Wavefront OBJ file of the C-alpha trace (Angstrom):
o trace
v 0.000 0.000 0.000
v 1.491 3.335 -1.071
v 0.489 6.797 0.106
v 1.243 10.492 -0.225
v 0.799 12.982 2.579
v 0.105 16.718 2.794
v -0.597 18.783 5.897
v -3.815 20.778 5.539
v -2.939 24.450 5.782
v -0.672 24.357 2.741
v -2.202 25.149 -0.637
v -0.805 22.637 -3.105
v -1.760 20.792 -6.238
v -4.018 21.879 -9.051
v -5.204 25.243 -7.726
v -3.927 27.807 -10.249
v -2.924 30.513 -7.713
v -2.267 30.671 -3.991
v -4.891 32.214 -1.744
v -3.456 35.080 0.269
v -4.508 36.330 3.668
v -6.027 39.408 2.001
v -8.055 37.537 -0.640
v -11.619 38.834 -0.154
v -14.556 36.434 0.152
v -16.485 35.465 -2.923
v -19.629 37.403 -3.647
v -22.347 34.757 -3.705
v -25.650 35.323 -5.424
v -28.487 33.869 -7.439
v -30.337 34.764 -10.642
v -33.846 36.158 -10.231
v -36.376 37.154 -12.888
v -38.257 40.124 -11.512
v -37.630 41.817 -14.871
v -40.155 39.419 -16.418
v -42.833 41.267 -14.419
v -44.490 37.917 -13.686
v -45.081 37.338 -9.949
v -44.837 33.566 -10.414
v -41.460 33.650 -12.208
v -39.672 34.566 -8.976
v -42.114 34.580 -6.076
v -41.269 37.551 -3.831
v -41.917 36.001 -0.416
v -40.064 32.780 -1.197
v -37.147 34.825 -2.520
v -36.949 37.138 0.495
v -37.237 34.280 2.973
v -34.558 32.193 1.287
v -32.150 35.130 0.910
v -32.484 35.958 4.597
v -31.869 32.374 5.707
v -29.038 31.712 3.253
v -27.224 35.009 3.907
v -26.516 35.321 0.185
v -25.552 38.931 -0.497
v -26.476 39.479 -4.141
v -28.877 38.689 -6.940
v -28.576 39.147 -10.686
v -31.487 40.581 -12.644
v -32.299 42.914 -15.523
v -33.947 46.190 -16.498
v -34.744 45.683 -20.165
v -33.975 48.543 -22.515
v -37.428 48.147 -24.095
v -39.012 48.663 -20.650
v -36.984 51.813 -19.981
v -37.014 53.794 -23.239
v -40.414 54.192 -24.870
v -41.329 54.981 -28.487
v -40.906 58.704 -27.850
v -37.406 58.242 -26.456
v -38.443 59.006 -22.876
v -36.575 57.157 -20.152
v -38.392 55.791 -17.107
v -38.437 52.599 -15.049
v -41.515 50.734 -16.236
v -42.941 47.227 -15.807
v -40.203 44.695 -15.039
v -37.506 47.353 -14.685
v -39.551 49.046 -11.980
v -40.206 45.718 -10.250
v -36.502 44.825 -10.164
v -35.696 48.159 -8.538
v -38.508 47.769 -5.998
v -37.372 44.292 -4.972
v -33.759 45.368 -4.649
v -34.587 48.492 -2.659
v -36.343 46.305 -0.067
v -33.241 44.179 0.555
v -31.248 44.844 3.739
v -27.553 45.686 3.750
v -25.063 44.396 2.728
v -27.088 43.414 -0.342
v -25.749 44.516 -3.742
v -27.291 43.825 -7.132
v -25.701 42.701 -10.380
v -27.660 44.424 -13.162
v -27.570 42.965 -16.665
v -28.019 45.643 -19.325
v -29.952 44.262 -22.303
v -31.758 43.743 -24.870
v -32.733 45.572 -28.095
v -35.068 48.550 -28.517
v -37.221 49.031 -31.631
v -36.159 52.678 -31.959
v -32.661 51.545 -32.883
v -31.261 49.133 -35.457
v -34.698 47.523 -35.966
v -34.758 46.239 -32.386
v -31.660 44.127 -32.879
v -28.250 44.270 -31.296
v -27.069 47.896 -31.179
v -24.393 48.112 -33.875
v -24.696 51.628 -35.290
v -23.103 54.578 -33.499
v -26.556 56.053 -32.868
v -27.769 52.813 -31.262
v -24.619 52.406 -29.168
v -24.921 55.955 -27.839
v -28.590 55.361 -26.986
v -27.753 52.112 -25.202
v -25.092 53.875 -23.149
v -27.635 56.581 -22.278
v -30.089 53.917 -21.084
v -27.312 52.198 -19.094
v -26.350 55.366 -17.266
v -29.983 56.174 -16.543
v -30.850 52.835 -14.921
v -27.696 52.915 -12.809
v -28.605 56.405 -11.602
v -32.162 55.289 -10.806
v -30.982 52.218 -8.913
v -28.910 54.102 -6.356
v -26.841 52.054 -3.946
v -28.526 48.770 -4.886
v -26.365 48.237 -7.983
v -22.662 47.477 -7.530
v -21.991 45.725 -10.855
v -23.402 46.035 -14.354
v -23.005 43.357 -17.010
v -23.148 44.533 -20.607
v -25.637 42.304 -22.427
v -26.445 38.643 -21.940
v -24.930 36.069 -24.307
v -24.388 38.421 -27.227
v -22.821 35.642 -29.276
v -26.108 33.676 -29.179
v -28.134 36.723 -30.317
v -30.272 36.359 -27.211
v -33.320 38.575 -26.700
v -33.423 40.393 -30.050
v -35.651 40.249 -33.098
v -34.378 37.591 -35.512
v -35.342 39.722 -38.513
v -33.085 42.558 -37.296
v -30.010 40.918 -38.799
v -28.130 40.533 -35.532
v -25.084 38.319 -35.951
v -23.611 38.187 -32.462
v -20.370 39.572 -33.870
v -17.529 40.011 -31.373
v -16.357 43.278 -32.957
v -19.824 44.808 -32.588
v -19.901 43.742 -28.958
v -16.480 45.225 -28.233
v -17.620 48.507 -29.782
v -20.756 48.561 -27.601
v -18.674 47.765 -24.512
v -16.293 50.623 -25.316
v -19.058 53.208 -25.683
v -21.003 52.036 -22.636
v -17.932 51.647 -20.427
v -16.734 55.176 -21.140
v -20.092 56.713 -20.314
v -20.607 54.707 -17.142
v -17.113 55.425 -15.854
v -17.556 59.138 -16.574
v -20.912 59.363 -14.795
v -20.805 56.475 -12.275
v -17.139 55.744 -11.587
v -17.945 53.661 -8.498
v -19.928 51.107 -10.517
v -18.016 48.058 -11.685
v -18.582 47.246 -15.362
v -18.130 43.630 -16.450
v -18.289 42.209 -19.948
v -18.233 38.943 -21.861
v -21.008 36.568 -20.717
v -20.813 34.519 -23.881
v -22.965 31.402 -24.079
v -21.821 27.969 -25.289
v -18.476 29.448 -26.338
v -16.996 26.093 -27.304
v -14.478 24.722 -27.761
v -11.778 26.842 -26.101
v -13.553 30.226 -26.083
v -13.409 31.230 -29.794
v -15.853 34.159 -29.441
v -14.117 35.545 -26.345
v -10.767 35.294 -28.124
v -12.157 37.422 -30.968
v -13.658 39.967 -28.549
v -10.327 40.246 -26.738
v -8.541 40.832 -30.049
v -11.032 43.656 -30.661
v -9.871 45.381 -27.464
v -12.493 44.204 -24.974
v -10.068 44.017 -22.038
v -9.377 47.751 -22.287
v -13.034 48.553 -21.650
v -14.003 46.369 -18.725
v -13.399 45.996 -15.000
v -13.914 42.233 -15.034
v -14.905 39.203 -17.091
v -18.448 37.781 -16.893
v -18.640 34.040 -17.520
v -21.581 31.692 -18.128
v -20.860 28.017 -17.506
v -23.081 25.043 -18.336
v -22.318 21.445 -19.285
v -25.540 19.540 -18.582
v -25.844 18.531 -22.257
v -22.291 17.237 -22.585
v -21.300 13.594 -22.374
v -22.195 12.124 -18.965
v -18.532 11.866 -17.953
v -18.149 15.634 -18.441
v -21.231 16.796 -16.559
v -20.398 18.451 -13.257
v -17.991 20.902 -11.667
v -14.667 19.577 -12.936
v -15.135 20.293 -16.643
v -16.383 23.796 -15.786
v -13.357 24.486 -13.582
v -10.998 23.380 -16.337
v -12.807 25.530 -18.907
v -12.692 28.493 -16.530
v -8.952 28.056 -16.009
v -8.463 28.021 -19.787
v -10.198 31.401 -20.167
v -8.208 32.885 -17.304
v -5.010 31.741 -19.022
v -6.134 33.528 -22.206
v -6.764 36.753 -20.296
v -3.500 36.454 -18.357
v -1.586 35.976 -21.621
v -2.927 39.390 -22.680
v -1.176 40.967 -19.682
v -4.212 40.930 -17.332
v -3.464 38.136 -14.813
v -5.254 40.022 -12.009
v -8.448 40.664 -13.986
v -11.342 39.497 -11.768
v -13.795 36.907 -13.053
v -17.481 36.850 -12.233
v -19.385 33.606 -12.809
v -22.719 35.243 -13.507
v -24.522 32.053 -14.535
v -23.879 28.457 -13.495
v -26.285 25.633 -12.734
v -27.719 22.235 -13.598
v -31.357 21.546 -14.587
v -33.330 18.794 -12.880
v -35.966 18.154 -15.561
v -36.881 14.687 -16.789
v -35.221 13.707 -20.024
v -32.182 14.637 -22.073
v -29.676 16.894 -20.262
v -31.490 16.611 -16.943
v -29.691 15.560 -13.744
v -31.111 14.365 -10.456
v -31.808 16.917 -7.745
v -29.151 15.264 -5.570
v -26.568 15.452 -8.375
v -27.345 19.146 -8.938
v -26.646 19.784 -5.258
v -23.290 18.003 -5.344
v -22.270 19.724 -8.603
v -23.188 23.140 -7.175
v -21.261 22.696 -3.930
v -18.239 21.253 -5.720
v -18.181 24.132 -8.205
v -18.377 26.676 -5.402
v -15.487 24.897 -3.688
v -13.393 25.127 -6.856
v -14.277 28.821 -7.248
v -13.284 29.520 -3.647
v -9.753 28.255 -4.390
v -9.191 30.739 -7.212
v -8.411 34.260 -5.941
v -9.193 35.771 -9.338
v -12.801 34.530 -9.127
v -14.623 37.395 -7.425
v -18.201 36.130 -7.431
v -20.603 33.313 -8.317
v -24.307 33.684 -9.155
v -26.249 30.422 -9.406
v -28.900 30.028 -12.085
v -31.580 30.341 -10.841
v -33.674 31.152 -7.757
v -36.878 29.307 -8.649
v -38.051 26.859 -11.300
v -39.204 28.780 -14.327
v -42.310 26.857 -15.363
v -44.622 23.915 -14.802
v -43.397 21.422 -17.406
v -41.245 18.785 -15.644
v -39.748 17.728 -19.003
v -38.686 21.247 -20.067
v -35.045 22.107 -19.377
v -35.640 25.840 -18.877
v -38.314 25.092 -16.270
v -36.094 23.201 -13.836
v -32.940 25.178 -13.071
v -34.257 26.529 -9.762
v -32.794 26.170 -6.291
v -36.449 26.284 -5.289
v -39.349 24.426 -6.856
v -42.388 26.234 -8.218
v -44.156 25.936 -4.848
v -41.220 27.588 -3.072
v -39.889 24.420 -1.440
v -36.158 23.797 -1.520
v -34.423 21.355 -3.765
v -31.289 19.724 -2.325
v -29.143 22.321 -4.141
v -31.056 25.157 -2.501
v -30.710 23.476 0.874
v -26.980 22.779 0.487
v -26.156 26.282 -0.715
v -28.281 27.823 2.029
v -26.459 25.748 4.641
v -22.900 26.031 3.317
v -22.801 28.650 0.564
v -21.614 31.654 2.551
v -19.271 29.438 4.563
v -17.537 28.246 1.388
v -17.648 31.741 -0.132
v -15.543 32.968 2.796
v -12.785 30.778 1.274
v -11.015 27.982 3.154
v -8.578 28.694 5.950
v -6.677 25.609 4.808
v -6.543 23.533 1.652
v -4.563 20.587 0.429
v -4.778 18.437 -2.670
v -3.231 14.990 -2.967
v -3.435 13.705 -6.504
v -7.175 13.613 -7.228
v -8.679 14.528 -3.833
v -9.139 17.989 -2.336
v -9.509 18.758 1.377
v -10.653 22.237 2.429
v -11.245 23.503 5.952
v -13.839 26.075 7.017
v -14.562 27.629 10.398
v -17.802 26.302 11.884
v -18.080 27.621 15.440
v -16.966 24.990 17.938
v -15.870 22.725 15.094
v -13.884 22.990 11.898
v -15.738 21.655 8.880
v -13.613 19.746 6.382
v -14.941 19.066 2.897
v -13.414 16.316 0.775
v -14.106 15.889 -2.902
v -12.614 14.100 -5.870
v -11.088 16.571 -8.310
v -10.506 16.209 -12.025
v -12.168 13.582 -14.152
v -11.479 10.558 -11.996
v -14.308 8.059 -12.350
v -13.141 5.791 -9.547
v -13.537 5.830 -5.806
v -10.417 7.098 -4.015
v -9.537 5.993 -0.474
v -7.869 8.586 1.772
v -6.755 8.635 5.389
v -7.241 11.661 7.620
v -4.900 11.923 10.581
v -4.866 14.295 13.517
v -1.581 16.154 13.919
v -1.966 15.834 17.715
v -2.450 12.071 17.564
v -6.155 11.875 18.333
v -9.280 13.548 16.980
v -13.034 13.241 17.075
v -14.222 12.677 13.510
v -17.922 13.275 12.856
v -19.505 12.483 9.507
v -22.217 14.969 8.510
v -25.197 14.179 6.267
v -26.723 17.347 4.849
v -29.532 18.228 2.453
v -29.759 14.786 0.870
v -26.008 14.498 0.460
v -24.972 11.308 2.267
v -22.504 11.350 5.118
v -18.960 10.125 4.672
v -18.422 6.389 5.066
v -15.580 6.325 7.555
v -13.581 3.645 9.286
v -12.192 5.208 12.466
v -9.158 3.852 14.246
v -10.160 2.603 17.748
v -7.697 5.054 19.315
v -9.058 7.932 17.235
v -5.739 8.502 15.493
v -7.105 8.469 11.946
v -10.175 7.923 9.794
v -10.221 6.180 6.425
v -12.698 7.707 3.956
v -13.644 6.461 0.495
v -14.276 9.490 -1.737
v -16.583 8.727 -4.643
v -16.514 10.752 -7.890
v -18.766 13.831 -8.042
v -19.562 13.757 -4.350
v -18.743 15.954 -1.368
v -17.865 14.383 1.974
v -18.456 16.524 5.078
v -16.479 15.825 8.253
v -16.444 17.932 11.421
v -13.613 17.894 13.952
v -13.018 20.035 17.054
v -11.994 23.588 16.157
v -8.263 24.128 15.826
v -7.486 20.459 15.202
v -5.141 20.326 12.163
v -5.423 17.343 9.856
v -3.092 15.502 7.524
v -4.382 13.606 4.510
v -2.899 10.497 2.896
v -4.191 9.074 -0.353
v -4.142 5.298 -0.247
v -3.714 3.046 -3.232
l 1 2 3 4 5 6 7 8 9 10 11 12 13 14 15 16 17 18 19 20 21 22 23 24 25 26 27 28 29 30 31 32 33 34 35 36 37 38 39 40 41 42 43 44 45 46 47 48 49 50 51 52 53 54 55 56 57 58 59 60 61 62 63 64 65 66 67 68 69 70 71 72 73 74 75 76 77 78 79 80 81 82 83 84 85 86 87 88 89 90 91 92 93 94 95 96 97 98 99 100 101 102 103 104 105 106 107 108 109 110 111 112 113 114 115 116 117 118 119 120 121 122 123 124 125 126 127 128 129 130 131 132 133 134 135 136 137 138 139 140 141 142 143 144 145 146 147 148 149 150 151 152 153 154 155 156 157 158 159 160 161 162 163 164 165 166 167 168 169 170 171 172 173 174 175 176 177 178 179 180 181 182 183 184 185 186 187 188 189 190 191 192 193 194 195 196 197 198 199 200 201 202 203 204 205 206 207 208 209 210 211 212 213 214 215 216 217 218 219 220 221 222 223 224 225 226 227 228 229 230 231 232 233 234 235 236 237 238 239 240 241 242 243 244 245 246 247 248 249 250 251 252 253 254 255 256 257 258 259 260 261 262 263 264 265 266 267 268 269 270 271 272 273 274 275 276 277 278 279 280 281 282 283 284 285 286 287 288 289 290 291 292 293 294 295 296 297 298 299 300 301 302 303 304 305 306 307 308 309 310 311 312 313 314 315 316 317 318 319 320 321 322 323 324 325 326 327 328 329 330 331 332 333 334 335 336 337 338 339 340 341 342 343 344 345 346 347 348 349 350 351 352 353 354 355 356 357 358 359 360 361 362 363 364 365 366 367 368 369 370 371 372 373 374 375 376 377 378 379 380 381 382 383 384 385 386 387 388 389 390 391 392 393 394 395 396 397 398 399 400 401 402 403 404 405 406 407 408 409 410 411 412 413 414 415 416 417 418 419 420 421 422 423 424 425 426 427 428 429 430 431 432 433 434 435 436 437 438
């Protein structure tokens, strides 16, 4: 039997950068749809209750350009734009909103993507107006939503999702927002299905996008990939690839904002079980917490978007249509802000990660298989003081760790299955060592 050992407290292995003592916590949020102006799309009471209990500190929503600028060119918060502002204004501190600026307006470029100078100037005017009307509730603005997929515009308008057009819109909007609202952080990108290896983002970067942004917005999904790829690991690898592209352009410190990530639980093709969605979500948040250049994560979405159990777009919610929690909602409510605070200790031995988080009278250690390993991995946890009290925790439908504990309490052997998270509590201040057995 061979083994490798690392003392938890050192950051080793596959994590791209070391976490420093001054690395701020992740912003952690969720997508809502108050902009739809449909009370059932995101039910207000369920949303407010869950946000209070989860201690999430942000949501992402929209104020559509077509709801703000009318046919006469008058700007005002109407319909869904007004509802988003009202919901955000009712949130207690330290809440901060991420506002997505989109989509087309029929007064400009036939309601398509704003490509002409006149349309870009009008879009920037709308952007500055909604930021001014939102006051302290908006900390970040995201320019458009999945431009490359031509989302939310009239198909007959001739929109092509061109990266050069997007970079031009970002330049115009960024300059106006920074001139009039310098405290607001402007993030760009948010391409959808940009596969393989980020071709659209590469083109946008060549067009100068990085000179007109404060951060990179990223949307990550893989539920329709091959079964072996579904989950957090493929997303983490794809995210690292984009960060390497940005770093190669001389921007290694550029912050990344994961403004959409999630797994649908519908029946049929691309659907995952509710329990799998919970494990994927927690494991992705763990991976994000290890990367100091990831500044925030917003899960898609707050509540199931419709009543058809076989429709993908109707089953991304952390909550079901009746407001009850799915396992992902439960797990993120219980552990989301804890993980977002980033681990006080982390070690990685080959394909297993071990991260420690403060948990009152105990330290909570999370173990998970990293990478694309499809086999169970046995590890041994040892107390640096010689003895420890190991407690397996079952949470939100995620099973507790199957442990074999030495009679003297010197170590525990845990079998870590792929795509799972094992939760183990030990007395606070008790350092652990991990050995991978083979």
